[in-house]
Each structure stands twice: as structure tokens, then as C-alpha cells.
C-alpha positions in Angstrom: -68.5 -60.4 -69.9 -68.0 -61.5 -66.3 -68.0 -65.1 -67.3 -65.4 -64.5 -69.9 -63.2 -62.6 -67.5 -63.5 -65.3 -64.8 -62.8 -68.0 -67.4 -59.7 -66.1 -68.5 -58.4 -65.9 -65.0 -59.1 -69.6 -64.2 -57.6 -70.7 -67.5 -54.5 -68.6 -66.9 -54.1 -69.9 -63.4 -54.5 -73.5 -64.6 -52.0 -73.0 -67.4 -49.6 -71.3 -65.1 -50.0 -74.2 -62.6 -49.5 -76.9 -65.2 -46.5 -75.1 -66.7 -44.8 -74.6 -63.3 -45.3 -78.4 -62.6 -43.8 -79.2 -66.0 -40.9 -76.9 -65.4 -40.4 -78.2 -61.9 -40.4 -81.8 -63.2 -37.7 -80.9 -65.8 -35.6 -79.1 -63.2 -35.8 -82.2 -60.9 -34.7 -84.5 -63.8 -31.7 -82.3 -64.6 -30.8 -82.2 -60.9 -31.0 -86.0 -60.7 -28.7 -86.3 -63.8 -26.3 -83.9 -62.2 -26.3 -85.8 -58.9 -25.6 -89.1 -60.7 -22.7 -87.4 -62.5 -21.3 -86.1 -59.3 -21.6 -89.5 -57.6 -19.8 -91.1 -60.5 -17.1 -88.5 -60.4 -16.6 -89.0 -56.7 -16.5 -92.8 -57.1 -13.8 -92.4 -59.8 -11.9 -90.1 -57.6 -12.1 -92.6 -54.7 -10.8 -95.4 -57.1 -8.0 -93.2 -58.2 -7.0 -92.4 -54.7 -7.2 -96.1 -53.7 -5.1 -97.1 -56.7 -2.6 -94.3 -55.9 -2.3 -95.5 -52.3 -1.9 -99.1 -53.4 0.8 -98.0 -55.9 2.5 -96.1 -53.1 2.5 -99.1 -50.9 3.7 -101.3 -53.8 6.5 -98.9 -54.5 7.4 -98.9 -50.9 7.4 -102.7 -50.8 9.6 -102.9 -53.9 12.1 -100.4 -52.4 12.2 -102.4 -49.2 12.8 -105.6 -51.1 15.5 -103.9 -53.1 17.2 -102.7 -49.9 17.0 -106.2 -48.4 18.4 -107.6 -51.7 21.3 -105.1 -51.6 22.0 -105.7 -47.9 22.1 -109.5 -48.4 24.5 -109.1 -51.3 22.3 -111.6 -53.2 23.1 -110.3 -56.7 26.8 -110.1 -56.2 27.0 -113.7 -54.9 25.2 -115.1 -57.9 27.1 -112.9 -60.3 30.4 -114.2 -59.0 29.2 -117.8 -59.3 28.0 -117.2 -62.8 31.2 -115.6 -63.8 33.1 -118.5 -62.2 31.0 -121.0 -64.2 31.8 -119.2 -67.4 35.5 -119.4 -66.7 35.5 -123.1 -66.2 33.9 -123.8 -69.6 
């Protein structure tokens, strides 16, 4: 009877140990998956911020060029020449 009781305790302990190792391994795998997802998300957010900043600088450059274009009266000079050319035909 004592052998049966000790075997039951050792068997239960071994089963509990193996099950806890298995569960721990599964938890670690899920955490690794979650960590990879978080890193991918952060990478995408960084790319979006970088693209947004680049677009802001591009928009700023376009606005500056438009201001320079307006200040140099570039469009009106060529428009006048073009209209003058049409009249001579």
C-alpha cells in the first residue's frame, strides 16, 4: 500500500512537472509571437512617421518653389509671350 501511495505521489509530481514545462513552453512561444508582432507594428509606425515627415518636407519645398515662382513672375512672362505669339500667327 505504501509503495502504491509513493508511486502515486511521484507520478503526480512528474506529471505536474512535465505539464508545467509544456505550458511554460507554449506561453513562451505565444509571447515570442506577440513580441514579433509588436516589433513589426513599431517598424510600420516608424516608416509611416518617416514618410509623413518626408511628405511634410516635400510639401514645404513645393510651397517654397511656388512662392519663388510667383515672386519671379515666371508664369506671367511666359503667358504673355505665348499670347503674343498666338496674335502674330
